[in-house]
Structure formats: structure tokens, C-alpha cells
C-alpha positions in Angstrom: 177.4 38.9 19.4 177.5 41.6 16.7 179.6 43.8 19.0 182.1 41.0 19.5 182.4 40.4 15.8 183.0 44.2 15.2 185.7 44.1 18.0 187.5 41.1 16.4 187.4 42.8 13.0 188.8 46.0 14.6 191.6 44.0 16.1 192.5 42.3 12.8 192.4 45.7 11.0 194.8 47.2 13.6 197.3 44.3 13.1 197.0 44.4 9.3 197.6 48.2 9.3 200.7 47.9 11.4 202.3 45.2 9.3 201.4 46.9 6.0 203.1 50.0 7.3 206.2 48.0 8.4 206.5 46.0 5.2 205.6 48.9 2.9 208.1 51.4 4.5 211.2 49.9 2.9 209.6 49.8 -0.6 208.6 53.5 -0.3 212.0 54.4 1.1 213.8 52.9 -1.8 211.5 54.4 -4.3 212.0 57.9 -2.8 215.8 57.5 -2.5 217.1 60.0 -5.2 220.8 59.6 -4.2 220.9 55.9 -5.1 217.9 55.1 -7.3 217.0 51.5 -7.8 214.9 49.9 -10.5 213.6 46.5 -11.6 215.2 43.4 -10.2 217.7 45.5 -8.2 214.9 47.2 -6.3 213.0 44.0 -5.7 216.3 42.4 -4.4 216.8 45.1 -1.9 213.2 45.1 -0.7 213.1 41.2 -0.5 216.3 41.3 1.6 214.7 43.8 4.0 211.6 41.6 4.2 213.7 38.6 5.0 215.1 40.5 8.0 211.6 41.3 9.1 210.4 37.7 8.5 211.3 36.3 12.0 209.4 39.1 13.7 206.4 38.5 11.5 206.4 34.8 12.2 206.8 35.5 15.9 203.7 37.7 15.8 201.6 35.1 14.0 202.7 32.3 16.4 202.3 34.4 19.5 199.0 36.1 18.6 197.1 33.2 17.0 198.6 30.2 18.9 200.4 31.0 22.2 197.9 33.6 23.5 194.6 31.8 22.7 195.8 28.2 23.5 198.1 28.9 26.4 197.9 32.3 28.0 194.2 32.8 28.0 193.7 29.3 29.3 196.1 30.2 32.2 198.9 27.8 31.2 201.4 30.4 32.2 204.5 28.1 32.5 203.8 26.5 29.1 203.3 29.9 27.6 206.6 31.3 28.8 208.6 28.2 27.8 206.9 28.1 24.4 207.6 31.8 23.9 211.3 31.3 24.8 211.5 28.3 22.5 209.8 30.2 19.6 212.1 33.2 19.9 215.2 30.9 20.0 214.2 29.1 16.9 213.2 32.2 15.0 216.3 34.3 15.8 219.0 31.6 16.2 218.3 29.0 13.5 215.9 30.7 11.0 218.5 33.3 9.8 220.9 30.5 9.0 218.3 28.6 7.1 217.4 31.8 5.1 221.1 32.1 4.2 221.3 28.5 3.0 218.2 28.6 0.8 218.6 32.2 -0.3 222.3 33.0 -0.2 223.3 36.6 -0.8 225.1 36.8 -4.2 227.6 39.4 -3.0 228.8 37.5 0.1 231.5 35.5 -1.8 232.5 38.4 -3.9 233.0 40.6 -0.8 235.5 38.1 0.6 237.4 38.2 -2.6 237.5 42.0 -2.5 238.9 41.9 1.0 241.7 39.6 -0.2 242.4 41.8 -3.2 242.5 45.0 -1.1 245.0 43.4 1.4 247.3 42.3 -1.5 248.6 45.8 -1.9 250.3 45.5 1.5 251.9 42.1 0.8 255.0 42.0 -1.5 254.4 38.5 -2.8 250.7 39.3 -3.6 251.3 42.3 -5.9 250.7 40.2 -9.0 247.0 39.9 -8.2 244.7 42.0 -10.4 243.2 45.2 -9.0 239.5 45.9 -9.3 238.5 48.9 -11.3 237.9 52.0 -9.3 234.4 52.4 -10.6 233.3 48.9 -9.4 230.2 49.2 -7.2 230.6 48.2 -3.6 228.6 45.2 -2.6 227.1 44.9 0.9 226.6 41.3 2.0 224.5 39.7 4.7 227.0 39.2 7.5 226.8 36.5 10.2 224.7 37.6 13.2 227.1 38.6 16.0 226.0 38.5 19.7 225.3 42.3 20.1 223.2 42.3 16.9 221.4 39.2 18.1 220.7 40.8 21.4 219.1 43.8 19.6 216.9 41.4 17.6 215.8 39.6 20.8 215.1 42.9 22.5 212.9 44.0 19.6 211.2 40.6 19.7 210.3 41.0 23.4 209.0 44.5 22.7 206.9 43.1 19.9 205.4 40.5 22.2 204.7 43.2 24.8 203.0 45.4 22.2 200.9 42.4 21.0 199.9 41.6 24.6 199.0 45.3 25.2 196.7 45.5 22.2 195.2 42.0 22.9 194.4 42.6 26.6 193.2 46.2 25.9 190.6 44.9 23.4 189.8 42.0 25.7 189.1 44.4 28.6 186.7 46.3 26.3 185.0 43.1 25.4 184.7 42.0 29.0 183.2 45.3 29.9 180.7 45.1 27.2 179.8 41.5 28.2 179.3 42.7 31.8 177.0 45.5 30.6 175.1 43.0 28.6 174.7 40.7 31.6 173.5 43.6 33.7 171.1 44.6 31.0 169.7 41.0 30.9 169.4 40.9 34.6 167.6 44.3 34.5 165.2 43.0 31.9 164.5 39.8 33.9 163.8 41.7 37.1 161.6 44.2 35.3 159.6 41.4 33.7 159.3 39.8 37.2 158.0 43.1 38.6 155.5 43.5 35.8 154.2 39.9 36.2 153.9 40.6 39.9 151.9 43.8 39.2 149.4 42.2 36.8 147.9 39.7 39.2 147.8 42.4 41.9 146.0 44.8 39.5 143.4 42.2 38.4 142.9 41.0 42.0 141.8 44.5 43.0 139.6 44.9 39.9 137.9 41.6 40.4 137.2 42.6 44.0 135.6 45.7 42.7 133.4 43.7 40.3 132.5 41.3 43.1 131.3 44.2 45.3 129.1 45.5 42.4 127.4 42.1 41.7 125.1 42.4 44.7 124.7 46.1 44.6 124.0 46.8 40.9 124.2 44.0 38.3 124.0 46.4 35.4 127.0 48.3 36.7 128.7 44.9 37.1 128.2 44.1 33.5 129.5 47.5 32.3 132.4 47.0 34.7 133.3 43.7 33.0 133.3 45.6 29.6 135.7 48.2 31.0 137.8 45.5 32.5 138.2 43.8 29.1 139.6 47.1 27.7 142.1 47.1 30.5 143.0 43.5 30.0 143.7 44.1 26.3 146.2 46.8 27.2 147.9 44.7 30.0 148.1 41.6 27.8 149.2 43.2 24.5 150.8 46.5 25.3 152.3 46.2 28.8 154.6 43.4 27.7 156.7 46.0 25.8 159.7 47.6 27.4 158.2 51.1 26.7 154.9 52.5 25.6 153.7 55.9 24.3 152.4 58.3 26.9 149.2 58.6 25.0 148.4 54.9 25.4 149.3 55.1 29.1 146.9 58.0 29.6 144.2 56.2 27.8 144.7 53.2 30.1 144.4 55.5 33.2 141.2 57.0 31.8 139.7 53.5 31.3 140.7 52.6 34.8 139.1 55.7 36.2 135.9 55.0 34.3 135.9 51.5 35.8 136.3 52.9 39.3 133.5 55.4 38.9 131.1 52.6 38.3 131.9 51.2 41.7 132.1 54.2 44.0 129.2 56.5 45.0 128.6 60.1 44.1 130.5 61.1 47.3 133.7 60.6 45.4 135.0 63.5 43.2 137.5 62.6 40.6 139.4 65.4 38.8 141.8 64.7 36.0 144.2 67.1 34.3 145.7 65.4 31.3 147.3 67.2 28.4 145.0 67.8 25.4 147.9 67.4 23.0 149.8 64.5 24.4 153.6 64.7 23.9 155.0 62.0 21.7 157.3 60.4 24.3 157.9 56.9 25.6 157.6 55.8 29.2 157.6 52.4 31.0 154.1 50.7 30.9 152.0 50.3 34.1 154.2 52.9 35.9 151.4 55.3 37.1 148.7 52.8 37.7 150.1 51.6 41.1 150.0 55.2 42.4 146.5 55.7 41.1 145.4 52.4 42.7 146.7 53.4 46.0 144.7 56.7 45.8 141.5 54.7 45.3 142.4 52.1 47.9 143.4 54.4 50.7 141.8 57.7 49.8 138.1 56.8 49.3 135.5 56.3 51.9 131.9 55.3 51.4 130.8 57.3 54.4 132.6 60.5 53.9 133.2 62.8 51.0 136.4 61.9 49.1 138.4 63.3 46.3 141.2 62.2 43.9 143.0 64.7 41.7 145.3 63.3 39.0 147.6 65.4 36.9 150.0 64.5 34.0 152.1 67.1 32.3 155.4 67.6 30.4 157.9 69.7 32.3 161.6 70.6 31.8 162.8 67.5 33.7 160.5 65.1 31.8 157.0 63.7 32.5 155.3 64.8 35.7 152.7 62.6 37.4 151.0 64.1 40.5 148.2 62.5 42.5 146.4 64.0 45.5 143.7 62.1 47.4 141.7 62.6 50.6 142.8 61.1 53.9 140.3 59.6 56.3 140.9 58.7 59.9 139.0 55.4 59.4 141.2 54.3 56.5 143.7 51.8 57.9 145.2 48.9 56.0 147.4 46.4 57.7 148.5 45.1 54.3 151.0 47.6 52.8 150.7 45.9 49.4 153.3 45.6 46.7 152.4 48.7 44.6 154.7 51.3 46.1 157.6 48.9 46.6 157.2 47.7 43.1 157.3 51.1 41.6 160.4 52.1 43.7 162.3 49.1 42.4 161.3 49.7 38.8 162.3 53.4 39.1 165.7 52.5 40.5 166.3 49.8 37.8 165.2 52.0 35.0 166.6 55.4 36.0 169.1 54.9 38.8 168.9 58.2 40.6 167.7 60.2 37.6 164.1 60.7 38.8 162.0 62.4 41.5 159.6 60.5 43.7 158.1 62.0 46.8 155.2 61.3 49.1 153.8 63.8 51.6 150.7 64.0 53.7 148.9 66.4 56.0 145.8 66.0 58.1 143.4 65.8 55.2 145.3 64.5 52.2 148.1 62.5 50.6 150.3 63.8 47.9 152.4 61.8 45.5 154.8 63.4 43.0 156.7 61.5 40.3 158.9 63.1 37.6 160.7 60.8 35.1 162.8 61.5 32.1 161.3 60.1 28.8 162.9 56.9 27.6 165.3 57.2 24.7 
């Protein structure tokens, strides 16, 4: 809405500047004319006569820009628009000049006709008795009736004015439409991201509750501590993850709480190594972006019967923020449910960064590798 108001204000400023330039040019021209200097009422008369010549064009602009375009052209009444435009031009350039001459007659028009008669008297024998004007009498230029060639020029200029008006109007309209399209795309992006985050939260809590359920029968004390750790995670998910971006420090703290929660569940045969920066860069990233990858490492890379490992690393590199996760691979680890974690993170990455990110997954006989590099959010 603010951008639309700025655009409308810019359009009015453009129109105002053009007409101030058009109407101010005659005044400046007369003031700077050293050959025939004008002062006082004489200057005002010349300027007002010039403005009267411009008046039909100014009225055409007002009617066309503020009446015909918004009420007819933009509503796709093309026939009415063309007919109304022709009618307006006809009225302004055929009848308006005559009305101006009636209500504001040029004072030199009658005198000019008298001068013509007096000049022609020298060539007629029976008119020699008429008085001759003094040689130093100033020549007076009247407003002459508008002849067809002069009228054609005015109508041509009027059509050019209409075309210029349409060019500015539709150029600014195209900018407005483009901005509205970007706004709609942004709203769609926000809606889809919110949907993906709401989809992730139940998925995350479902896995965590399953972990607590498994601990209840094994070790009730651990189950109690697990609930405390879960409350910390819930606080982050409920109050922090709803934001569009979060500090990297808060996201790392969330991952540390999650790892502490997982250590309570799994046996000592699991080795977890973390490599987080001691001094965390002050950058913003999307919330809950790394947790899906870490969840998959615990879900698919840990075995109760075999030694397992998970290595997690976060660092700042030239391309942005690097997240690397490596976990053990077991032949007995099979899951018919692919889950929504990886698909969710791929969709979010595409919506947030387009193609401006790196996401790779590789594997060998003993381990899985996940690498994610994202630019920090502006």
C-alpha cells in the first residue's frame, strides 16, 4: 500500500513538473527578451494570451488523465473511450477558442483591421483624404481566426499529448502491476513456508514423544529429564520458530538441546561429536532448517546393537553458513517410510534461496554424508 501511494505521488509530481515547465517557459522567455522588454500589465497580457493558447491542451490533459482513462480505458470501455476522446478534442479545439475570443476579446483585433484599411487607402485615389498613422506607432498583433492548417497542427499536438499521457500512465501502471505480482508471490511464499513449518513441528514432536515413550519403561529418571529437555525445545519451537529468521546462535543452542535429549535415550555405543563455532557469527538463518538433517542422522544412523557415530559441524565459510553431518550406516537400518524431513527442507531451500545454495547427500559402505551451505538472510 505504501509503495502504491509513493507511485501515485511520483506520477502527480511528473505531471506537475511538466505543466509548470510548459506554463513557466513563456514568462521566463518574455522576462529574458532584451530586444522587446515588457513590463507590468503589458507583460501580464502577453503571458495570459500565451496561457490561453495552452488552455485547451491543459483541459484535454485533465479530462483525459483523470476522467477518460480511469473511468473508460482502464475499465475496457474502448469504444466509449475513443468516442469521448474525439468529442473532447472537437469541443476544446473547435468551440473553446471562439468562446475565449468572445469573453476575452483581443484589444488590437479591431484596430488591426482599421490599420489595414488605412494602409490600403494610399493606393485608392478617392481614399487619400484618410489620415495616416504616425510612423512610430507600435504594430499590434491580433488573435487571428483559426484556419484549417493551424487547426490541424493543434489537433496533431493534442493527439501527441494524449499519447504521451498514455505512455506515462501505462508505464507507471506496469511498474505497479509488477510490484503487486511480487507482493503476491511473496505472500504465497510466506504461506507455503508457514505450512512447511507447521508440518515440521508435529513431525518433530512425534519423534521426540516416541523417544520419551521408549525411555519410560527403560529408565523413568531419564524419562523425567527428557521431559525437561523437551520443554526447552518446545519453548524454542513455539516462541522462536514462528519468526521468519532467527540468529545462528539460537539455532545452535536448539541443536545442542536436541542432542542432549537424544543422549538420554541412546546407549553408550553411540558417539556424538559436535564442532560448533566458539564465537558464533551474528547472522540470521531460517529457523528449524538444520534439525531435519540431524533428526535423520539419529533416525537412520543409530543402532542399538552396533557402534554408531554422528558428527555434526557448523561453520562460517565464504559462501555463507556451512552445515555438515556424517552418520554411521548399518545394513539392518531400513525404513519403509521416507518421512517428510528431507522433502520439507528441499522445498524450503528452493522457496527461500532459489538456486543460491548447496545441498548434497553422499554415502559409502559405512556412512552417510550431508552437506548444506546457505547464504545468510539479509
